[in-house]
FILUMFI-441680 format. One record per residue (C-alpha): residue in one letter; x, y, z. Coordinates in pm, whole numbers, plus 32768, in hexadecimal, padded with zeros to 4 digits. Layout:
[site 'A', [X, Y, Z]]
...
This chain:
[site 'M', [8A80, 82C1, 783A]]
[site 'K', [89F1, 82B4, 76D5]]
[site 'N', [8A70, 8167, 7690]]
[site 'K', [89FC, 80B0, 77D8]]
[site 'A', [8896, 8159, 77A0]]
[site 'K', [8890, 80CB, 761B]]
[site 'Q', [88FA, 7F7A, 76B6]]
[site 'T', [87DA, 7F9E, 77C2]]
[site 'V', [86E5, 8011, 76A4]]
[site 'K', [8753, 7ED0, 75D6]]
[site 'K', [8752, 7DE9, 7700]]
[site 'Y', [85F1, 7E11, 776B]]
[site 'H', [856A, 7E6D, 761F]]
[site 'M', [84F3, 7FBF, 767D]]
[site 'L', [84C3, 8051, 7514]]
[site 'N', [847F, 7FF2, 73C9]]
[site 'V', [84BF, 80C4, 7266]]
[site 'G', [83A4, 81C2, 723B]]
[site 'D', [8331, 81B7, 7399]]
[site 'S', [82A6, 82ED, 744D]]
[site 'V', [8332, 8361, 75A3]]
[site 'A', [8297, 843D, 76A7]]
[site 'V', [83C5, 8497, 779C]]
[site 'G', [836F, 8501, 78F4]]
[site 'F', [8448, 8645, 78F8]]
[site 'S', [8482, 8708, 7A38]]
[site 'G', [85B3, 87D0, 79CE]]
[site 'G', [868E, 8741, 7ACB]]
[site 'A', [87D4, 866D, 7A6B]]
[site 'D', [8734, 852B, 7A47]]
[site 'S', [861C, 8592, 794B]]
[site 'C', [86F2, 868B, 789A]]
[site 'A', [87F6, 8550, 7853]]
[site 'L', [86E0, 8476, 77F8]]
[site 'M', [865F, 8561, 770D]]
[site 'H', [87AA, 85A7, 765A]]
[site 'F', [87EF, 8432, 765B]]
[site 'L', [869D, 83E4, 759B]]
[site 'L', [86CE, 850D, 74A2]]
[site 'S', [8809, 8479, 744C]]
[site 'L', [8748, 834A, 73DF]]
[site 'R', [8619, 840D, 7353]]
[site 'E', [86AF, 83F0, 71DA]]
[site 'E', [874A, 82B9, 71FA]]
[site 'M', [861C, 8205, 7279]]
[site 'N', [8518, 82FF, 71CC]]
[site 'L', [848F, 8341, 733D]]
[site 'T', [8380, 8440, 7369]]
[site 'I', [83E3, 84E9, 74C8]]
[site 'Y', [82EB, 85A4, 759C]]
[site 'A', [832C, 8659, 76DF]]
[site 'C', [823F, 8646, 780E]]
[site 'H', [8286, 8756, 793C]]
[site 'I', [81C5, 8759, 7A7F]]
[site 'N', [81CE, 88AD, 7B44]]
[site 'H', [8179, 8817, 7CA7]]
[site 'S', [815A, 89A3, 7D22]]
[site 'L', [8204, 8928, 7E6D]]
[site 'R', [833B, 8A13, 7E57]]
[site 'G', [8299, 8B4F, 7DE3]]
[site 'Q', [834E, 8C32, 7CDB]]
[site 'E', [847A, 8B0D, 7CDB]]
[site 'S', [8363, 8A2B, 7C3D]]
[site 'D', [82FD, 8B19, 7B27]]
[site 'N', [8464, 8B53, 7AD8]]
[site 'D', [849A, 89FF, 7AB0]]
[site 'E', [8363, 89EC, 79C8]]
[site 'Q', [8410, 8AFC, 78F0]]
[site 'F', [8571, 8A5B, 78E1]]
[site 'V', [849B, 8911, 7864]]
[site 'A', [83F2, 89E9, 7771]]
[site 'D', [8531, 8A8F, 76E8]]
[site 'F', [85DF, 893C, 76DC]]
[site 'C', [84DC, 889C, 7600]]
[site 'R', [84C1, 89DF, 752F]]
[site 'K', [8633, 89A6, 74E3]]
[site 'Y', [8625, 884F, 748D]]
[site 'N', [84BD, 8862, 73E4]]
[site 'V', [8417, 8764, 74B4]]
[site 'P', [8297, 879A, 74EF]]
[site 'L', [8256, 87F6, 7662]]
[site 'F', [8124, 878F, 7743]]
[site 'V', [8106, 8841, 7888]]
[site 'L', [8027, 87F2, 79AE]]
[site 'K', [8019, 88EF, 7AD6]]
[site 'A', [7FAF, 8856, 7C18]]
[site 'D', [7F5A, 88BA, 7D5D]]
[site 'V', [7FFE, 8775, 7E0F]]
[site 'A', [7FDD, 87D8, 7F64]]
[site 'S', [7E63, 8833, 7F4D]]
[site 'E', [7E2B, 86EB, 7E8A]]
[site 'A', [7EEA, 861B, 7F7C]]
[site 'S', [7E1A, 8694, 8088]]
[site 'K', [7CC4, 8635, 7FBB]]
[site 'R', [7D6B, 84EA, 7F78]]
[site 'K', [7DEB, 84B2, 80ED]]
[site 'I', [7F3F, 8436, 8081]]
[site 'G', [8085, 84F8, 80A8]]
[site 'T', [8106, 8601, 7F9C]]
[site 'E', [8229, 8513, 7F30]]
[site 'Q', [8111, 83FC, 7ED0]]
[site 'C', [801A, 84E9, 7E56]]
[site 'G', [812A, 858C, 7D65]]
[site 'R', [8179, 844B, 7CF1]]
[site 'E', [800D, 83DB, 7CA4]]
[site 'I', [7FC9, 852F, 7BE8]]
[site 'R', [810D, 84F4, 7B12]]
[site 'Y', [80BC, 838F, 7AAE]]
[site 'E', [7F37, 83E2, 7A5B]]
[site 'Y', [7FC3, 8512, 797B]]
[site 'F', [80BB, 842F, 78D4]]
[site 'S', [7FCC, 8333, 78A0]]
[site 'E', [7ECD, 8422, 77F8]]
[site 'I', [7FEA, 84BA, 770F]]
[site 'A', [805E, 8350, 76AC]]
[site 'E', [7EFA, 82D2, 7665]]
[site 'K', [7E9B, 83EB, 7591]]
[site 'Y', [7FE5, 83E3, 74CB]]
[site 'H', [800B, 8272, 74CF]]
[site 'A', [8166, 8292, 7583]]
[site 'M', [8246, 81F6, 7661]]
[site 'I', [829D, 82A1, 77B0]]
[site 'A', [83F5, 82F0, 7806]]
[site 'T', [8458, 834D, 795E]]
[site 'A', [85C4, 8394, 79CC]]
[site 'H', [85F1, 82A6, 7AED]]
[site 'T', [8756, 8256, 7B35]]
[site 'A', [8819, 8153, 7BE5]]
[site 'S', [8838, 8238, 7D09]]
[site 'D', [86C6, 8264, 7D20]]
[site 'N', [86A8, 80E0, 7D05]]
[site 'A', [8787, 80B7, 7E3E]]
[site 'E', [86C9, 81D3, 7EE1]]
[site 'T', [8595, 8110, 7EB2]]
[site 'V', [8616, 7FC2, 7F0D]]
[site 'L', [86AA, 804F, 807F]]
[site 'F', [854E, 8110, 80A0]]
[site 'H', [8493, 7FB3, 8071]]
[site 'L', [8597, 7F04, 8160]]
[site 'A', [854F, 7FEE, 8263]]
[site 'R', [83D4, 7FB2, 8251]]
[site 'G', [8418, 7E3A, 8264]]
[site 'S', [83CD, 7DF5, 80E9]]
[site 'G', [83F0, 7C97, 805A]]
[site 'I', [847D, 7C20, 7EFB]]
[site 'A', [83AF, 7D17, 7E3C]]
[site 'G', [842B, 7E3C, 7F0A]]
[site 'M', [85B0, 7DC7, 7EBD]]
[site 'S', [8555, 7DB5, 7D55]]
[site 'G', [855F, 7F27, 7D53]]
[site 'I', [84E3, 8021, 7C3B]]
[site 'P', [8478, 7F05, 7B07]]
[site 'P', [853A, 7F82, 79C6]]
[site 'V', [83D5, 7F52, 790B]]
[site 'R', [8287, 7F3E, 7983]]
[site 'D', [8173, 7F41, 788D]]
[site 'R', [81BC, 8073, 77A8]]
[site 'I', [82B3, 8121, 789E]]
[site 'I', [8428, 80F9, 7836]]
[site 'R', [8557, 8177, 7909]]
[site 'P', [8682, 8187, 7824]]
[site 'L', [8760, 81F9, 791D]]
[site 'I', [8717, 80FF, 7A3F]]
[site 'E', [8878, 8082, 7A2A]]
[site 'V', [891F, 81D1, 7A43]]
[site 'T', [898C, 827A, 7B8C]]
[site 'R', [8946, 83DC, 7BBA]]
[site 'E', [8AC4, 8428, 7BD8]]
[site 'E', [8ACD, 839D, 7A66]]
[site 'I', [899E, 8474, 7A0C]]
[site 'E', [8A3E, 85BF, 7A88]]
[site 'R', [8B83, 856D, 79C8]]
[site 'Y', [8AC6, 852A, 7896]]
[site 'C', [8A1D, 868A, 78C0]]
[site 'R', [8B69, 872F, 78EA]]
[site 'D', [8BFF, 8691, 77BC]]
[site 'N', [8AF0, 86F3, 76F0]]
[site 'H', [8AB3, 8842, 778C]]
[site 'I', [895C, 87E9, 77E4]]
[site 'S', [88B2, 88F2, 78B5]]
[site 'Y', [87C3, 8880, 79CB]]
[site 'V', [8700, 8914, 7B0E]]
[site 'T', [8723, 887D, 7C6E]]
[site 'D', [860B, 885B, 7D44]]
[site 'S', [864F, 88F6, 7E7D]]
[site 'T', [8581, 87EA, 7F47]]
[site 'N', [869D, 86E0, 7ED5]]
[site 'L', [8788, 879B, 7F94]]
[site 'T', [86DF, 8777, 80ED]]
[site 'D', [8687, 8647, 81AF]]
[site 'Q', [8524, 8694, 81CA]]
[site 'Y', [8490, 857B, 8116]]
[site 'T', [84F3, 8416, 8173]]
[site 'R', [85A3, 83C1, 8019]]
[site 'N', [865F, 84EC, 804D]]
[site 'K', [86DE, 8473, 819A]]
[site 'I', [8743, 8330, 8101]]
[site 'R', [87E3, 83DC, 7FCE]]
[site 'L', [88B9, 84D3, 80C3]]
[site 'E', [88E6, 841E, 81E3]]
[site 'V', [88F9, 829F, 81BD]]
[site 'I', [896D, 8287, 803B]]
[site 'P', [8AB6, 832F, 808A]]
[site 'V', [8B03, 8261, 81B7]]
[site 'L', [8AB1, 811B, 80DF]]
[site 'K', [8B7E, 81A9, 7FB0]]
[site 'S', [8CAE, 81E9, 80B7]]
[site 'I', [8CAA, 805F, 80EC]]
[site 'N', [8C52, 800B, 7F87]]
[site 'P', [8CAC, 810E, 7E7B]]
[site 'S', [8BDC, 803C, 7D98]]
[site 'F', [8AB9, 801E, 7E80]]
[site 'E', [89B1, 8094, 7D7F]]
[site 'N', [8A19, 7FB8, 7C66]]
[site 'T', [8A24, 7E80, 7D64]]
[site 'V', [88C1, 7EE6, 7DE4]]
[site 'A', [8872, 7ECD, 7C57]]
[site 'G', [88F8, 7D86, 7C22]]
[site 'M', [8842, 7D01, 7D69]]
[site 'S', [86FF, 7DAB, 7CE2]]
[site 'E', [870E, 7CFC, 7BAE]]
[site 'R', [8747, 7B9A, 7C47]]
[site 'M', [8626, 7BEE, 7D3C]]
[site 'R', [8535, 7C38, 7C05]]
[site 'E', [858C, 7AF9, 7B93]]
[site 'T', [8535, 7A34, 7CD3]]
[site 'D', [8400, 7B26, 7CE0]]
[site 'V', [8390, 7A8C, 7B83]]
[site 'F', [83CB, 7936, 7BE8]]
[site 'I', [831D, 7943, 7D19]]
[site 'E', [81F3, 79F5, 7C84]]
[site 'K', [81F6, 78E8, 7B75]]
[site 'N', [81D7, 77D6, 7C76]]
[site 'A', [80D3, 7897, 7D31]]
[site 'E', [7FFA, 78BA, 7BFA]]
[site 'N', [8004, 7721, 7BD5]]
[site 'A', [7FAF, 7704, 7D3D]]
[site 'L', [7E6F, 77FF, 7D17]]
[site 'S', [7E00, 773B, 7BCC]]
[site 'A', [7E04, 7602, 7CAF]]
[site 'A', [7D58, 76AF, 7DD2]]
[site 'K', [7C3D, 773F, 7CFA]]
[site 'T', [7AE9, 7709, 7D5D]]
[site 'T', [7997, 779C, 7CE6]]
[site 'S', [797F, 7862, 7E10]]
[site 'G', [7AF3, 78BD, 7E63]]
[site 'Y', [7C35, 77E7, 7EB6]]
[site 'S', [7C67, 76B6, 7F5A]]
[site 'T', [7CFC, 76C4, 80CC]]
[site 'A', [7D73, 7570, 80AF]]
[site 'V', [7E59, 75D0, 7F82]]
[site 'L', [7ED2, 7726, 800B]]
[site 'S', [7F33, 76A3, 8178]]
[site 'Q', [8027, 75C5, 80BC]]
[site 'L', [80CF, 76BF, 7FFA]]
[site 'P', [823E, 773D, 8065]]
[site 'L', [821F, 789F, 8108]]
[site 'P', [82B0, 7961, 7FEF]]
[site 'V', [81D5, 78AF, 7EEA]]
[site 'F', [80A6, 78E0, 7FF7]]
[site 'D', [8102, 7A73, 8016]]
[site 'K', [8101, 7A8E, 7E90]]
[site 'A', [7FCF, 79B5, 7E73]]
[site 'I', [7F07, 7AAE, 7F4A]]
[site 'R', [7FAC, 7BE2, 7EC4]]
[site 'L', [7F21, 7B5E, 7D73]]
[site 'I', [7DD0, 7B13, 7DF2]]
[site 'L', [7D91, 7C66, 7E7E]]
[site 'K', [7E1F, 7D2F, 7D49]]
[site 'E', [7CE3, 7CBE, 7CA0]]
[site 'Y', [7C42, 7D96, 7DB2]]
[site 'N', [7D3F, 7EBF, 7D89]]
[site 'L', [7DB8, 7E49, 7F05]]
[site 'V', [7F01, 7E61, 7F74]]
[site 'P', [7F4C, 7DAA, 809D]]
[site 'E', [8054, 7DED, 81A3]]
[site 'A', [8148, 7CE9, 824C]]
[site 'S', [8059, 7CCC, 8368]]
[site 'H', [7F19, 7C81, 829E]]
[site 'I', [7FE7, 7B6C, 81EE]]
[site 'E', [8041, 7AE9, 8335]]
[site 'L', [7EDE, 7AF5, 83B3]]
[site 'I', [7E4B, 7A7A, 827D]]
[site 'R', [7F36, 7932, 82A7]]
[site 'K', [7EA9, 78F4, 841B]]
[site 'I', [7D35, 7904, 8383]]
[site 'V', [7D7B, 781B, 8269]]
[site 'C', [7DC6, 7717, 836D]]
[site 'K', [7CCC, 7779, 8479]]
[site 'G', [7BB6, 7834, 83BA]]
[site 'G', [7B7A, 7992, 83F7]]
[site 'A', [7B72, 7B09, 8348]]
[site 'V', [7C69, 7C04, 831A]]
[site 'E', [7C31, 7D78, 82DF]]
[site 'I', [7D17, 7DF6, 81E6]]
[site 'R', [7C70, 7F53, 81B3]]
[site 'K', [7B25, 7FFD, 8201]]
[site 'N', [7A13, 7F0E, 81BA]]
[site 'R', [7B03, 7E13, 80F8]]
[site 'Y', [7B44, 7CD2, 8197]]
[site 'V', [7BE8, 7B6E, 8146]]
[site 'I', [7B18, 7A5F, 81CB]]
[site 'S', [7B6C, 78ED, 8212]]
[site 'K', [7A26, 781E, 825F]]
[site 'Q', [79E8, 76A9, 81F9]]
[site 'G', [7B2B, 767C, 8155]]
[site 'I', [7B11, 779C, 8055]]
[site 'L', [7BCC, 78D3, 806A]]
[site 'R', [7B26, 7A08, 7FBB]]
[site 'A', [7B3B, 7B73, 7FB2]]
[site 'F', [7A05, 7C2C, 802C]]
[site 'Q', [7974, 7D99, 8036]]
[site 'Y', [7893, 7DE5, 8129]]
[site 'E', [7745, 7E80, 80CB]]
[site 'K', [7620, 7EFC, 81CD]]
[site 'N', [7505, 7E11, 81C7]]
[site 'N', [75C0, 7CF4, 8113]]
[site 'P', [7575, 7BB1, 81DC]]
[site 'D', [76C8, 7B1B, 8152]]
[site 'S', [775D, 7C1F, 8233]]
[site 'E', [76E3, 7B49, 8381]]
[site 'I', [7812, 7A65, 82F9]]
[site 'L', [78E9, 7B58, 83B3]]
[site 'F', [7886, 7AE3, 851B]]
[site 'A', [778A, 79B7, 8507]]
[site 'G', [780F, 7870, 8549]]
[site 'Q', [7986, 78BC, 8535]]
[site 'K', [7A99, 787A, 864E]]
[site 'N', [7B6C, 7993, 85E5]]
[site 'I', [7B82, 7AC7, 853A]]
[site 'A', [7CBC, 7B89, 84F3]]
[site 'I', [7C9C, 7D07, 84D3]]
[site 'H', [7DD9, 7DC0, 84EE]]
[site 'N', [7EDC, 7D01, 85B4]]
[site 'K', [7DDE, 7C6A, 86C4]]
[site 'I', [7D1E, 7B36, 8693]]
[site 'I', [7B96, 7B65, 8705]]
[site 'S', [7AF4, 7A2C, 8786]]
[site 'P', [7979, 7A60, 8778]]
[site 'E', [78BE, 7951, 882B]]
[site 'I', [774B, 7902, 8831]]
[site 'L', [76B5, 7876, 898B]]
[site 'N', [755C, 7829, 89F4]]
[site 'I', [750F, 78F3, 8B51]]
[site 'S', [7562, 77CB, 8C2F]]
[site 'E', [76AB, 77B7, 8BB7]]
[site 'F', [76DA, 791A, 8BD8]]
[site 'D', [765C, 7924, 8D31]]
[site 'N', [7749, 7800, 8DA0]]
[site 'R', [787C, 78C6, 8D07]]
[site 'K', [7810, 7A14, 8D97]]
[site 'K', [784C, 79A5, 8EEA]]
[site 'N', [79B8, 7978, 8EA8]]
[site 'D', [79FD, 7A83, 8D85]]
[site 'K', [79FA, 7BF4, 8DD0]]
[site 'F', [7A27, 7C5B, 8C7D]]
[site 'L', [7917, 7B8C, 8BEF]]
[site 'F', [77FC, 7C82, 8C07]]
[site 'H', [78BD, 7DA7, 8BA2]]
[site 'N', [7910, 7CDE, 8A49]]
[site 'S', [77BD, 7C38, 8A1E]]
[site 'L', [7686, 7C84, 8941]]
[site 'D', [7527, 7BFE, 8941]]
[site 'Y', [7561, 7B40, 87E5]]
[site 'D', [73F3, 7B6D, 8780]]
[site 'T', [7408, 7CC5, 878A]]
[site 'I', [7532, 7CD2, 869C]]
[site 'P', [74DB, 7D78, 8537]]
[site 'L', [7502, 7C9C, 8411]]
[site 'G', [763A, 7D1C, 8355]]
[site 'S', [7712, 7D7A, 847E]]
[site 'V', [7878, 7D6C, 844F]]
[site 'F', [79DD, 7D62, 851F]]
[site 'R', [7A9A, 7E8E, 8489]]
[site 'S', [7B60, 7FC9, 8508]]
[site 'R', [7AC4, 80FC, 8561]]
[site 'H', [7A16, 81D8, 8424]]
[site 'A', [79D3, 833F, 8431]]
[site 'G', [7861, 8373, 84AA]]
[site 'D', [785D, 824F, 8599]]
[site 'L', [777E, 828D, 86D1]]
[site 'F', [7788, 81D1, 882C]]
[site 'K', [766F, 81A7, 8944]]
[site 'P', [7737, 815B, 8A85]]
[site 'V', [768B, 8083, 8B5C]]
[site 'G', [75AE, 8121, 8C8F]]
[site 'R', [75F3, 8274, 8C10]]
[site 'N', [74B0, 82BA, 8B20]]
[site 'I', [756B, 8370, 8A3B]]
[site 'T', [7613, 834B, 88E7]]
[site 'K', [776A, 83DA, 88A1]]
[site 'Q', [7852, 83D4, 875B]]
[site 'L', [7944, 82C7, 8789]]
[site 'R', [7A76, 83BA, 8762]]
[site 'K', [79FF, 846C, 8894]]
[site 'M', [79D0, 8331, 895E]]
[site 'M', [7B24, 82DB, 8928]]
[site 'T', [7BA7, 842C, 8981]]
[site 'E', [7AD3, 841D, 8AC9]]
[site 'Q', [7B62, 82D1, 8B12]]
[site 'K', [7CC4, 837A, 8AC1]]
[site 'I', [7D2A, 8266, 89CA]]
[site 'P', [7E4B, 82E5, 891C]]
[site 'S', [7E18, 8364, 87C1]]
[site 'E', [7F18, 8292, 8724]]
[site 'Q', [7E70, 8171, 879C]]
[site 'R', [7D05, 81AD, 8729]]
[site 'D', [7D0E, 8136, 85B5]]
[site 'Q', [7DA7, 8000, 8631]]
[site 'L', [7C6F, 7FB0, 872D]]
[site 'V', [7B78, 7EB1, 86AA]]
[site 'V', [7A0D, 7F1D, 86AD]]
[site 'F', [78D4, 7E3D, 865A]]
[site 'A', [77D4, 7F03, 85A0]]
[site 'S', [76B3, 7F20, 84BC]]
[site 'D', [76EA, 8042, 83BE]]
[site 'N', [774E, 8161, 84C3]]
[site 'D', [7696, 80C7, 85F4]]
[site 'V', [77AB, 8039, 86C6]]
[site 'L', [7735, 7F05, 877D]]
[site 'W', [787C, 7ECE, 8834]]
[site 'A', [79C1, 7F5A, 8831]]
[site 'E', [7B19, 7EFE, 88D9]]
[site 'N', [7B68, 7F86, 8A0B]]
[site 'L', [7A12, 802B, 8A18]]
[site 'G', [7926, 7EE8, 8A2D]]
[site 'V', [77DA, 7EBB, 89C2]]
[site 'S', [76DC, 7FBA, 895D]]
[site 'E', [75A1, 7FEC, 8A3A]]
[site 'P', [748E, 7F75, 8918]]
[site 'Y', [755C, 7E13, 8901]]
[site 'K', [75B2, 7DD6, 8A5E]]
[site 'V', [7541, 7C67, 8B00]]
[site 'T', [7409, 7C8A, 8BAB]]
[site 'D', [7335, 7BA4, 8C8C]]
[site 'S', [724B, 7B6A, 8B59]]
[site 'S', [7395, 7B02, 8A7C]]
[site 'E', [7394, 79BE, 89EF]]
[site 'K', [74DA, 79A0, 892F]]
[site 'V', [7618, 7A53, 896A]]
[site 'L', [7744, 7AC1, 8894]]
[site 'V', [7874, 7AC7, 8963]]
[site 'I', [79A1, 7B89, 88CC]]
[site 'S', [7B0D, 7B6C, 8921]]
[site 'T', [7C45, 7BCE, 8882]]
[site 'G', [7DBF, 7B55, 889D]]
[site 'I', [7E15, 7CAC, 8951]]
[site 'Q', [7D11, 7C62, 8A57]]
[site 'K', [7D7F, 7AF4, 8A92]]
[site 'R', [7EDB, 7B6B, 8AC6]]
[site 'K', [7E6F, 7C6E, 8BD1]]
[site 'D', [7DAC, 7B5E, 8C84]]
[site 'R', [7ED0, 7A86, 8C90]]
[site 'S', [7FB4, 7BA0, 8D11]]
[site 'E', [7ECB, 7BF7, 8E25]]
[site 'N', [7EA6, 7AA1, 8E98]]
[site 'D', [8026, 7A61, 8EA2]]
């Protein structure tokens, strides 16, 4: 193991003589092997080594015992130790994310804090086995080349000296060198997604190919090289497409799909936005046809007049009107929303033959400036036609028996928390078409159109 790890350090230029290293130290086999390996280089490379331990407070006394083990280990080897005790379960609830993701965020936040303070690299104990699990996890979620690239050996100041070493090799190294370590009991259950992959999927694949983890490591390296090549092409394409107000859709529309995908991800990275595959597909459509895609609450990508740009909705911002005025299509979630402005005579002619028209039509002149198409937000209010009441949108959805798992995927047209129109609920009372209306905004969706066709078949 030691020779393989030294080759990895050399291949990826992870360490220089005289460096300081903050080691993520859980006390498990991987991190103990990493610490022991780096300590073996301490004198040879004049390294200054620190240990960082996070007590996640998820396993009660077991978590405290792990912290004590780490403290004893560091005392034995004369390694300065920094400990953060965090209530990950509570913090995950506050951040509205899963405990796994929250634990990861807290770990890297703390590692970065220590590394910044001591001008150190950050060493984590990710292995070839972890990389294989990560690749399978991404594969199951439909990831592209970036996901198949797995865990990068080096990212910014983070280094992973054991990334080409399997877990079996690490456990053998610990036995041969009489290194004690602790075992996290949650690693022995299938409670978490990655553990299911580790305990149920990997063993089957290793029965087919005993060197499966090494095979994946080689594939990941090739995928990283491919990803770098595509990113270089995407950067060149964005330079050619760049305008004073965004990016030329004429240039973007000619890009091969892999380069287009990477280019959009690079654009959104500037705004700290991470698109899903469905977002990329929708953005490709609006590049060709115009429209907008909601990436996150109040964050959109807009294609208009040959320019693509990211946009943040702000109340009473006149520019927000771009999200519906004069556009043929707006993409929200996996639906294409088609707003159409008619004069009242055109509306009356169509009303005779379209039973959905009134339900999905608004008096154009009553629409507040800056109204946008989006998903529902907390605090949204709706006024159903003819009922002279105002209700919370979520209560209206409950009343209409809309399944809870579908509600976040429905589109609303709103000004702040005032919902003017909602998919499956129709227009709100103050914005309905009346005898005095002069212009009408008609809203239709791809879902509705399919419904219409099925009823006519």
